[in-house]
N, C-alpha and C positions, 0 to 999 in steps of 0.2 A: 593356633597356640592359645591356650587359656591363660590369662594373666591372674596372678595371685591377688593383686590389688588393682582396682580401677585407677586411671590417671588422676581422678579427683582426690584420691587418698594422698597422692604425692603432692598435689597442690596444697591440700590442707596441711600436710607435713611441713611444707615450706612456709606456710602462713602461721605455723604453731597453733593450729586449731584442733589437733587431735587430743584425745584423752591420753594420759600417761601410758596406759596399757596399749592403746593403738599405736602410739608413737614408738614404743618399744618393739612392737611387731614389725613395723615398717623398717626400723633401724636394723633389726635382725635380718629381714629380707634383703635389704640393700647390701648388707655385708656379704651376701652370697650371690647377688645378681648384678653382674657387670652391666648388662643391658639397661636395667632399671636405674642403676647409678648414673649412667649416661643420660637417661631420660630426665632424671632430677637435675642434673647439671645443665641440661639444655633448657629446662623450665626456668631455672634460676637465671641463666644467661638472658633468656627472653624477657623476664621480668626486669632485669637491670636495663636492658635496651629500651623497653617501653617506658620505664620510669624516667629515662634520660630524654625522652621526646619533649619538645616544647608544648606547653599548654596553649590551647586555642579556645577562645570563647565561641560558643555556639551562636549562630545567627538567629535573629527573631523569626526567620522563616522555617526553622527546624520543626517538623511535625512532632507533636507530643503524643500521638497515638490515638 
């Protein structure tokens, strides 16, 4: 199945990083796609859970690349 929008579009949608025209396209698409509405809800839930995790300082032995 070919997706109309890549998942990155939905992430940008949640981050409010789309142009007004792109945002409108995504909103129209979401109005007609239950599967993608569920995907966006799952992405939002995941973000909420990750944001709730405690912050941990990286150790001095963490490789920097």
